[in-house]
Structures are given as C-alpha cells and as structure tokens.
C-alpha positions in Angstrom: -16.3 23.6 -59.1 -14.6 20.6 -58.6 -11.1 22.0 -58.4 -12.6 24.4 -55.5 -14.0 21.4 -53.6 -10.7 19.7 -54.0 -9.0 22.7 -52.7 -11.1 23.0 -49.7 -11.1 19.5 -49.2 -7.1 19.8 -48.8 -7.4 23.0 -46.7 -9.9 21.1 -43.9 -7.8 18.3 -44.3 -4.6 20.5 -43.2 -6.1 22.5 -40.4 -7.7 19.1 -39.1 -4.1 17.4 -39.1 -3.1 21.0 -37.2 -5.6 20.6 -34.7 -4.9 17.0 -33.8 -1.1 18.0 -33.4 -1.9 20.6 -31.3 -4.4 18.6 -29.3 -1.9 15.7 -28.9 0.8 18.0 -27.8 -1.7 19.7 -25.1 -2.7 16.4 -24.1 0.7 15.1 -23.2 1.7 18.2 -21.3 -1.3 17.7 -19.0 -0.9 14.1 -18.4 2.5 14.7 -17.5 1.7 17.6 -15.2 -0.9 15.1 -13.8 1.6 12.7 -13.1 4.0 15.2 -11.3 1.1 16.2 -9.3 0.2 12.7 -8.3 4.3 12.0 -7.5 4.5 15.2 -5.5 1.3 14.4 -3.5 2.4 10.7 -2.5 6.0 12.7 -1.4 4.1 15.1 0.8 2.0 12.4 2.3 4.8 10.1 2.9 6.5 13.2 4.8 3.3 13.6 6.7 3.4 10.3 8.0 6.9 10.1 9.0 6.7 13.4 10.6 3.8 11.8 12.9 6.3 9.4 13.9 6.4 5.5 13.2 3.6 4.3 10.8 0.8 3.1 12.3 -1.4 0.3 10.7 -4.1 2.7 9.3 -1.5 4.5 7.5 0.1 1.2 6.1 -3.1 0.6 5.0 -3.8 3.9 3.0 -0.2 3.9 1.4 -0.6 0.9 -1.1 -4.2 2.3 -1.9 -2.8 5.8 -2.7 0.5 4.3 -4.7 -2.4 2.5 -7.0 -4.4 5.4 -7.2 -1.7 7.6 -8.1 -0.1 5.6 -10.4 3.5 5.5 -8.1 5.5 2.7 -9.3 7.5 0.1 -6.6 10.7 1.9 -7.0 9.6 5.7 -6.6 7.9 4.1 -3.5 10.8 3.1 -2.1 12.8 6.0 -2.9 10.3 8.0 -1.1 10.3 6.1 1.8 13.8 6.2 2.0 14.1 10.0 1.3 11.7 10.3 4.6 13.5 8.4 6.6 16.7 10.0 6.2 15.3 13.3 6.5 16.6 15.0 9.8 13.7 18.0 9.6 11.2 15.1 9.9 13.0 13.0 12.0 13.2 16.0 14.7 9.6 16.7 14.1 8.7 13.0 15.0 11.1 13.0 17.8 9.6 16.1 19.5 5.6 14.9 18.7 6.7 11.9 20.5 8.1 13.1 23.7 
C-alpha cells in the first residue's frame, strides 16, 4: 500500500509541475500580447493626435496618463512622437484639416 501511495504521490507531483510550466508559458505569452496591445494603442493615439494638427493642452495632459497606464517607457514615447512627426501622411492630413 505504501508503494502505491509513493507512486501516486510522484505522479501527481510530475503532473502538477507540468501544469505549472504550461500555466507560466501561457501567462508569459498573454502578458507579452497585452504589452504589444498597449504599445500599439499608444502608437495609434499619437498618430490620431498628430493627424489633428498641433497638440492641444488637453492632448498634452492625456499623453503622460496613457504613458503610465500602458507602461510606455520614455524612450518608446520619444520614438512614437518622432515617428508621428515625420510621417508624411499624417502631416498631409493635419495640413488639410487646418486649412
């Protein structure tokens, strides 16, 4: 009887460790997806603000809040702003909206 308990105990431990490994891999995958969704959302918002023309005061207050909520680093923020600033399509849209 004792041998069966040991075998069963070891089998359960192996199964639990496999489940935890799968769970950790699952969690890692979805956290990475969540991060990319946040970066993509921030990029789209910066593009939308740029297409509206020069940044207004309310937009300037929204960006740092979004940056904190979505976990966007200072470097990523700078890169997104530069990308939007030099995007010809966004500049064209902004100039047409202004005039």
